[in-house]
C-alpha atoms as a printed R data frame, in Angstrom:
    type eleno elety resid chain resno      x       y        z
1   ATOM     1    CA   UNK     A     1 62.771  -6.023  -84.079
2   ATOM     2    CA   UNK     A     2 63.368  -2.776  -85.972
3   ATOM     3    CA   UNK     A     3 60.125  -1.060  -87.006
4   ATOM     4    CA   UNK     A     4 59.942   0.868  -90.268
5   ATOM     5    CA   UNK     A     5 56.979   2.637  -91.822
6   ATOM     6    CA   UNK     A     6 56.076   3.281  -95.454
7   ATOM     7    CA   UNK     A     7 55.839   6.938  -96.544
8   ATOM     8    CA   UNK     A     8 54.692   7.958 -100.029
9   ATOM     9    CA   UNK     A     9 56.970  10.331 -101.921
10  ATOM    10    CA   UNK     A    10 54.099  12.718 -102.736
11  ATOM    11    CA   UNK     A    11 53.302  13.254  -99.031
12  ATOM    12    CA   UNK     A    12 54.965  16.735  -98.871
13  ATOM    13    CA   UNK     A    13 52.862  18.025 -101.791
14  ATOM    14    CA   UNK     A    14 49.643  16.178 -100.902
15  ATOM    15    CA   UNK     A    15 46.582  18.420 -100.299
16  ATOM    16    CA   UNK     A    16 46.013  16.746  -96.914
17  ATOM    17    CA   UNK     A    17 49.511  17.762  -95.797
18  ATOM    18    CA   UNK     A    18 48.939  21.320  -97.003
19  ATOM    19    CA   UNK     A    19 45.614  21.402  -95.131
20  ATOM    20    CA   UNK     A    20 47.353  20.222  -91.938
21  ATOM    21    CA   UNK     A    21 49.889  23.047  -92.372
22  ATOM    22    CA   UNK     A    22 47.125  25.602  -92.817
23  ATOM    23    CA   UNK     A    23 45.174  24.401  -89.753
24  ATOM    24    CA   UNK     A    24 48.193  24.393  -87.429
25  ATOM    25    CA   UNK     A    25 49.959  27.356  -89.058
26  ATOM    26    CA   UNK     A    26 53.285  25.532  -89.391
27  ATOM    27    CA   UNK     A    27 55.882  25.107  -92.137
28  ATOM    28    CA   UNK     A    28 56.232  21.955  -94.238
29  ATOM    29    CA   UNK     A    29 59.111  20.281  -92.303
30  ATOM    30    CA   UNK     A    30 57.192  20.724  -89.033
31  ATOM    31    CA   UNK     A    31 53.982  19.228  -90.483
32  ATOM    32    CA   UNK     A    32 55.905  16.243  -91.875
33  ATOM    33    CA   UNK     A    33 57.611  15.825  -88.500
34  ATOM    34    CA   UNK     A    34 54.239  15.730  -86.722
35  ATOM    35    CA   UNK     A    35 53.034  13.018  -89.106
36  ATOM    36    CA   UNK     A    36 56.189  10.921  -88.657
37  ATOM    37    CA   UNK     A    37 55.903  11.239  -84.864
38  ATOM    38    CA   UNK     A    38 52.201  10.297  -84.955
39  ATOM    39    CA   UNK     A    39 52.794   7.163  -87.016
40  ATOM    40    CA   UNK     A    40 55.883   6.181  -85.003
41  ATOM    41    CA   UNK     A    41 54.041   6.650  -81.719
42  ATOM    42    CA   UNK     A    42 51.118   4.573  -82.986
43  ATOM    43    CA   UNK     A    43 53.459   1.787  -84.100
44  ATOM    44    CA   UNK     A    44 55.002   1.713  -80.619
45  ATOM    45    CA   UNK     A    45 51.903   2.111  -78.393
46  ATOM    46    CA   UNK     A    46 48.899   1.315  -80.624
47  ATOM    47    CA   UNK     A    47 50.164  -1.159  -83.184
48  ATOM    48    CA   UNK     A    48 46.655  -1.985  -84.377
49  ATOM    49    CA   UNK     A    49 46.193   1.678  -85.390
50  ATOM    50    CA   UNK     A    50 43.295   2.285  -82.959
51  ATOM    51    CA   UNK     A    51 43.849   5.272  -80.660
52  ATOM    52    CA   UNK     A    52 40.466   5.329  -78.903
53  ATOM    53    CA   UNK     A    53 41.964   3.993  -75.653
54  ATOM    54    CA   UNK     A    54 44.145   7.111  -75.272
55  ATOM    55    CA   UNK     A    55 43.270  10.647  -74.249
56  ATOM    56    CA   UNK     A    56 43.702  12.908  -77.319
57  ATOM    57    CA   UNK     A    57 45.880  15.270  -75.272
58  ATOM    58    CA   UNK     A    58 48.228  12.395  -74.408
59  ATOM    59    CA   UNK     A    59 48.640  11.683  -78.113
60  ATOM    60    CA   UNK     A    60 49.139  15.386  -78.852
61  ATOM    61    CA   UNK     A    61 51.790  15.835  -76.160
62  ATOM    62    CA   UNK     A    62 53.704  12.837  -77.494
63  ATOM    63    CA   UNK     A    63 53.956  14.677  -80.819
64  ATOM    64    CA   UNK     A    64 54.050  18.425  -80.112
65  ATOM    65    CA   UNK     A    65 56.632  20.381  -78.155
66  ATOM    66    CA   UNK     A    66 54.194  22.362  -75.992
67  ATOM    67    CA   UNK     A    67 50.821  21.936  -74.308
68  ATOM    68    CA   UNK     A    68 48.873  24.402  -76.471
69  ATOM    69    CA   UNK     A    69 50.006  22.793  -79.730
70  ATOM    70    CA   UNK     A    70 49.452  19.334  -78.228
71  ATOM    71    CA   UNK     A    71 45.759  20.142  -77.689
72  ATOM    72    CA   UNK     A    72 45.399  21.008  -81.393
73  ATOM    73    CA   UNK     A    73 47.194  17.975  -82.868
74  ATOM    74    CA   UNK     A    74 44.421  15.351  -82.810
75  ATOM    75    CA   UNK     A    75 41.617  17.711  -84.012
76  ATOM    76    CA   UNK     A    76 43.912  18.948  -86.804
77  ATOM    77    CA   UNK     A    77 44.805  15.401  -87.842
78  ATOM    78    CA   UNK     A    78 41.096  14.504  -87.955
79  ATOM    79    CA   UNK     A    79 40.126  17.595  -89.968
80  ATOM    80    CA   UNK     A    80 42.950  17.056  -92.485
81  ATOM    81    CA   UNK     A    81 42.109  13.350  -92.896
82  ATOM    82    CA   UNK     A    82 45.112  11.663  -91.267
83  ATOM    83    CA   UNK     A    83 42.969  10.310  -88.392
84  ATOM    84    CA   UNK     A    84 39.462   8.814  -88.536
85  ATOM    85    CA   UNK     A    85 36.789   8.995  -85.836
86  ATOM    86    CA   UNK     A    86 34.309   6.628  -84.178
87  ATOM    87    CA   UNK     A    87 36.525   5.010  -83.099
88  ATOM    88    CA   UNK     A    88 39.620   7.211  -83.224
89  ATOM    89    CA   UNK     A    89 42.167   5.498  -85.469
90  ATOM    90    CA   UNK     A    90 44.979   6.169  -87.934
91  ATOM    91    CA   UNK     A    91 43.581   6.552  -91.456
92  ATOM    92    CA   UNK     A    92 44.338   3.521  -93.696
93  ATOM    93    CA   UNK     A    93 46.655   2.053  -91.033
94  ATOM    94    CA   UNK     A    94 46.496  -1.561  -92.204
95  ATOM    95    CA   UNK     A    95 46.695  -0.623  -95.873
96  ATOM    96    CA   UNK     A    96 49.649   1.771  -95.609
97  ATOM    97    CA   UNK     A    97 51.586   1.315  -92.373
98  ATOM    98    CA   UNK     A    98 51.194  -2.301  -91.308
99  ATOM    99    CA   UNK     A    99 54.219  -3.884  -93.009
100 ATOM   100    CA   UNK     A   100 55.961  -4.237  -89.652
101 ATOM   101    CA   UNK     A   101 52.903  -6.085  -88.212
102 ATOM   102    CA   UNK     A   102 53.017  -8.738  -90.929
103 ATOM   103    CA   UNK     A   103 56.718  -9.296  -90.304
104 ATOM   104    CA   UNK     A   104 56.397  -9.242  -86.512
105 ATOM   105    CA   UNK     A   105 53.617 -11.811  -86.182
106 ATOM   106    CA   UNK     A   106 54.790 -13.964  -89.069
107 ATOM   107    CA   UNK     A   107 58.189 -14.345  -87.406
108 ATOM   108    CA   UNK     A   108 56.545 -15.052  -84.053
109 ATOM   109    CA   UNK     A   109 54.168 -17.567  -85.586
110 ATOM   110    CA   UNK     A   110 51.263 -15.675  -83.997
111 ATOM   111    CA   UNK     A   111 48.738 -15.483  -86.801
112 ATOM   112    CA   UNK     A   112 45.904 -15.266  -84.238
113 ATOM   113    CA   UNK     A   113 46.974 -11.812  -83.013
114 ATOM   114    CA   UNK     A   114 47.300 -10.502  -86.563
115 ATOM   115    CA   UNK     A   115 43.922 -12.037  -87.428
116 ATOM   116    CA   UNK     A   116 42.298 -10.238  -84.465
117 ATOM   117    CA   UNK     A   117 43.665  -6.885  -85.657
118 ATOM   118    CA   UNK     A   118 42.474  -7.489  -89.228
119 ATOM   119    CA   UNK     A   119 39.064  -8.578  -87.965
120 ATOM   120    CA   UNK     A   120 38.521  -5.321  -86.059
121 ATOM   121    CA   UNK     A   121 39.460  -3.244  -89.117
122 ATOM   122    CA   UNK     A   122 37.228  -5.389  -91.320
123 ATOM   123    CA   UNK     A   123 34.334  -4.807  -88.923
124 ATOM   124    CA   UNK     A   124 34.862  -1.030  -89.142
125 ATOM   125    CA   UNK     A   125 34.990  -1.088  -92.948
126 ATOM   126    CA   UNK     A   126 31.942  -3.349  -93.256
127 ATOM   127    CA   UNK     A   127 30.025  -1.069  -90.911
128 ATOM   128    CA   UNK     A   128 30.403   1.748  -93.442
129 ATOM   129    CA   UNK     A   129 28.639  -0.230  -96.177
130 ATOM   130    CA   UNK     A   130 24.845  -0.744  -95.919
131 ATOM   131    CA   UNK     A   131 23.810  -4.363  -96.450
132 ATOM   132    CA   UNK     A   132 21.697  -4.816  -99.563
133 ATOM   133    CA   UNK     A   133 18.967  -6.624  -97.542
134 ATOM   134    CA   UNK     A   134 19.243  -4.495  -94.422
135 ATOM   135    CA   UNK     A   135 16.173  -2.324  -95.049
136 ATOM   136    CA   UNK     A   136 12.857  -4.126  -94.516
137 ATOM   137    CA   UNK     A   137  9.552  -2.983  -96.077
138 ATOM   138    CA   UNK     A   138  8.505  -1.581  -92.673
139 ATOM   139    CA   UNK     A   139 11.747   0.366  -92.408
140 ATOM   140    CA   UNK     A   140 11.180   1.774  -95.893
141 ATOM   141    CA   UNK     A   141  7.684   2.887  -94.891
142 ATOM   142    CA   UNK     A   142  8.949   4.536  -91.704
143 ATOM   143    CA   UNK     A   143 11.746   6.284  -93.524
144 ATOM   144    CA   UNK     A   144  9.288   7.600  -96.135
145 ATOM   145    CA   UNK     A   145  7.217   9.228  -93.373
146 ATOM   146    CA   UNK     A   146 10.160  10.940  -91.739
147 ATOM   147    CA   UNK     A   147 11.031  14.429  -92.957
148 ATOM   148    CA   UNK     A   148 14.200  14.612  -94.963
149 ATOM   149    CA   UNK     A   149 17.236  15.752  -93.040
150 ATOM   150    CA   UNK     A   150 18.713  19.061  -94.040
151 ATOM   151    CA   UNK     A   151 21.624  18.802  -96.396
152 ATOM   152    CA   UNK     A   152 24.966  19.553  -94.776
153 ATOM   153    CA   UNK     A   153 26.452  22.872  -95.752
154 ATOM   154    CA   UNK     A   154 29.580  22.511  -97.892
155 ATOM   155    CA   UNK     A   155 32.886  22.901  -96.084
156 ATOM   156    CA   UNK     A   156 34.439  26.339  -96.427
157 ATOM   157    CA   UNK     A   157 37.300  26.392  -98.908
158 ATOM   158    CA   UNK     A   158 40.851  26.860  -97.677
159 ATOM   159    CA   UNK     A   159 42.803  30.009  -98.621
160 ATOM   160    CA   UNK     A   160 44.969  27.822 -100.894
161 ATOM   161    CA   UNK     A   161 41.895  26.585 -102.790
162 ATOM   162    CA   UNK     A   162 40.525  30.105 -103.209
163 ATOM   163    CA   UNK     A   163 43.874  31.427 -104.418
164 ATOM   164    CA   UNK     A   164 44.340  28.572 -106.903
165 ATOM   165    CA   UNK     A   165 40.794  29.060 -108.225
166 ATOM   166    CA   UNK     A   166 41.529  32.772 -108.660
167 ATOM   167    CA   UNK     A   167 44.730  31.914 -110.530
168 ATOM   168    CA   UNK     A   168 42.839  29.461 -112.769
169 ATOM   169    CA   UNK     A   169 40.180  32.069 -113.555
170 ATOM   170    CA   UNK     A   170 42.893  34.617 -114.373
171 ATOM   171    CA   UNK     A   171 44.579  32.182 -116.752
172 ATOM   172    CA   UNK     A   172 41.309  31.002 -118.318
173 ATOM   173    CA   UNK     A   173 41.671  27.429 -117.035
174 ATOM   174    CA   UNK     A   174 38.447  25.373 -116.974
175 ATOM   175    CA   UNK     A   175 38.012  23.621 -113.602
176 ATOM   176    CA   UNK     A   176 34.455  22.372 -114.138
177 ATOM   177    CA   UNK     A   177 35.768  18.795 -114.267
178 ATOM   178    CA   UNK     A   178 36.533  17.317 -110.806
179 ATOM   179    CA   UNK     A   179 39.570  15.423 -112.075
180 ATOM   180    CA   UNK     A   180 40.927  18.630 -113.615
181 ATOM   181    CA   UNK     A   181 40.344  20.440 -110.304
182 ATOM   182    CA   UNK     A   182 42.292  17.782 -108.403
183 ATOM   183    CA   UNK     A   183 45.233  17.810 -110.843
184 ATOM   184    CA   UNK     A   184 45.387  21.617 -110.914
185 ATOM   185    CA   UNK     A   185 45.235  21.848 -107.110
186 ATOM   186    CA   UNK     A   186 48.031  19.308 -106.642
187 ATOM   187    CA   UNK     A   187 50.173  21.080 -109.249
188 ATOM   188    CA   UNK     A   188 49.874  24.519 -107.648
189 ATOM   189    CA   UNK     A   189 49.191  23.787 -103.947
190 ATOM   190    CA   UNK     A   190 52.782  24.240 -102.762
191 ATOM   191    CA   UNK     A   191 53.216  27.480 -104.729
192 ATOM   192    CA   UNK     A   192 49.890  28.797 -103.377
193 ATOM   193    CA   UNK     A   193 50.971  28.084  -99.798
194 ATOM   194    CA   UNK     A   194 54.269  29.894 -100.400
195 ATOM   195    CA   UNK     A   195 52.531  32.893 -101.998
196 ATOM   196    CA   UNK     A   196 50.147  33.184  -99.051
197 ATOM   197    CA   UNK     A   197 53.106  33.058  -96.672
198 ATOM   198    CA   UNK     A   198 54.888  35.805  -98.662
199 ATOM   199    CA   UNK     A   199 51.770  37.974  -98.492
200 ATOM   200    CA   UNK     A   200 51.427  37.542  -94.724
201 ATOM   201    CA   UNK     A   201 48.452  35.153  -95.141
202 ATOM   202    CA   UNK     A   202 46.463  38.007  -96.752
203 ATOM   203    CA   UNK     A   203 44.363  36.347  -99.433
204 ATOM   204    CA   UNK     A   204 43.316  39.634 -101.033
205 ATOM   205    CA   UNK     A   205 46.945  40.693 -101.451
206 ATOM   206    CA   UNK     A   206 47.888  37.305 -102.937
207 ATOM   207    CA   UNK     A   207 44.972  37.491 -105.417
208 ATOM   208    CA   UNK     A   208 45.945  41.022 -106.398
209 ATOM   209    CA   UNK     A   209 49.526  39.828 -106.946
210 ATOM   210    CA   UNK     A   210 48.256  37.086 -109.252
211 ATOM   211    CA   UNK     A   211 46.443  39.648 -111.398
212 ATOM   212    CA   UNK     A   212 49.210  42.265 -111.538
213 ATOM   213    CA   UNK     A   213 52.210  39.970 -111.915
214 ATOM   214    CA   UNK     A   214 50.373  37.752 -114.438
215 ATOM   215    CA   UNK     A   215 49.691  40.867 -116.530
216 ATOM   216    CA   UNK     A   216 53.369  41.836 -116.298
217 ATOM   217    CA   UNK     A   217 54.537  38.324 -117.292
218 ATOM   218    CA   UNK     A   218 52.127  38.277 -120.243
219 ATOM   219    CA   UNK     A   219 53.679  41.520 -121.467
220 ATOM   220    CA   UNK     A   220 57.142  39.941 -121.268
221 ATOM   221    CA   UNK     A   221 55.895  36.997 -123.321
222 ATOM   222    CA   UNK     A   222 54.535  39.365 -125.987
223 ATOM   223    CA   UNK     A   223 57.871  41.182 -126.110
224 ATOM   224    CA   UNK     A   224 59.650  37.803 -126.542
225 ATOM   225    CA   UNK     A   225 61.588  38.502 -123.327
226 ATOM   226    CA   UNK     A   226 60.464  35.215 -121.747
227 ATOM   227    CA   UNK     A   227 58.852  31.999 -122.938
228 ATOM   228    CA   UNK     A   228 55.205  31.124 -122.299
229 ATOM   229    CA   UNK     A   229 54.500  30.667 -118.576
230 ATOM   230    CA   UNK     A   230 51.687  28.811 -116.802
231 ATOM   231    CA   UNK     A   231 52.823  28.042 -113.244
232 ATOM   232    CA   UNK     A   232 51.839  29.907 -110.094
233 ATOM   233    CA   UNK     A   233 55.448  29.552 -108.920
234 ATOM   234    CA   UNK     A   234 56.465  32.090 -111.597
235 ATOM   235    CA   UNK     A   235 54.434  34.720 -109.734
236 ATOM   236    CA   UNK     A   236 56.254  33.928 -106.476
237 ATOM   237    CA   UNK     A   237 59.588  34.769 -108.129
238 ATOM   238    CA   UNK     A   238 58.397  38.351 -108.767
239 ATOM   239    CA   UNK     A   239 56.346  38.848 -105.605
240 ATOM   240    CA   UNK     A   240 58.817  40.716 -103.373
241 ATOM   241    CA   UNK     A   241 59.470  43.353 -106.061
242 ATOM   242    CA   UNK     A   242 55.712  43.689 -106.655
243 ATOM   243    CA   UNK     A   243 54.988  43.901 -102.904
244 ATOM   244    CA   UNK     A   244 57.420  46.803 -102.473
245 ATOM   245    CA   UNK     A   245 55.556  48.724 -105.202
246 ATOM   246    CA   UNK     A   246 52.174  47.697 -103.791
247 ATOM   247    CA   UNK     A   247 53.108  48.812 -100.251
248 ATOM   248    CA   UNK     A   248 54.370  52.184 -101.499
249 ATOM   249    CA   UNK     A   249 51.084  52.729 -103.385
250 ATOM   250    CA   UNK     A   250 49.102  51.796 -100.302
251 ATOM   251    CA   UNK     A   251 51.026  54.261  -98.144
252 ATOM   252    CA   UNK     A   252 50.552  56.997 -100.757
253 ATOM   253    CA   UNK     A   253 46.778  56.475 -100.879
254 ATOM   254    CA   UNK     A   254 46.604  56.396  -97.090
255 ATOM   255    CA   UNK     A   255 48.429  59.713  -96.908
């Protein structure tokens, strides 16, 4: 039976994909290739989506072209949200990628096997939700006596997030609303990744480019040379010319 997997059309621009790129330091086609290979390998050797029976390096070597990259694959997939832990499994496997399972076991008349797979996933999901009657009065008393655990420190922001926030501040965009933050990040994530690549992954240079080129573009708008602009991609179009000027200034100051 031919196996096919569902892939959402916004996968290339999704923040999780951009995070995977940043962690592994690879371009977009390579990151998408790693994801396709991961899901295809899971469909062939771990059709239930659970990978805990395999050594992470075995999974990595089935996806990457060399040993060093293979060691990084599983940790990178976990950090970017494409794999879940405890147990190790493909994120949202049944919800997103299990179309072939329904067809396979429906055709074979083996509803028991499919039911077993669903039952294990259901057990994992139910384990995440505390039962409303799970805490007894004694447990409440014990928990009240225990010192509160320290709050986890927030995750450090990625260079893309910092650059996009700098761009928003420069343009006077209010990101206090979480939904607005998410929309703005998705809109400009690809352009931010490209700008960082153009600047040699130097965040300070990319932020300086945002300020200087934005000022230049605003002047063009005032002179009626161009229409109103609002996209980070517009800065990328002028970056190489700006970088040549910036580099010459840097060399002059150094001299």
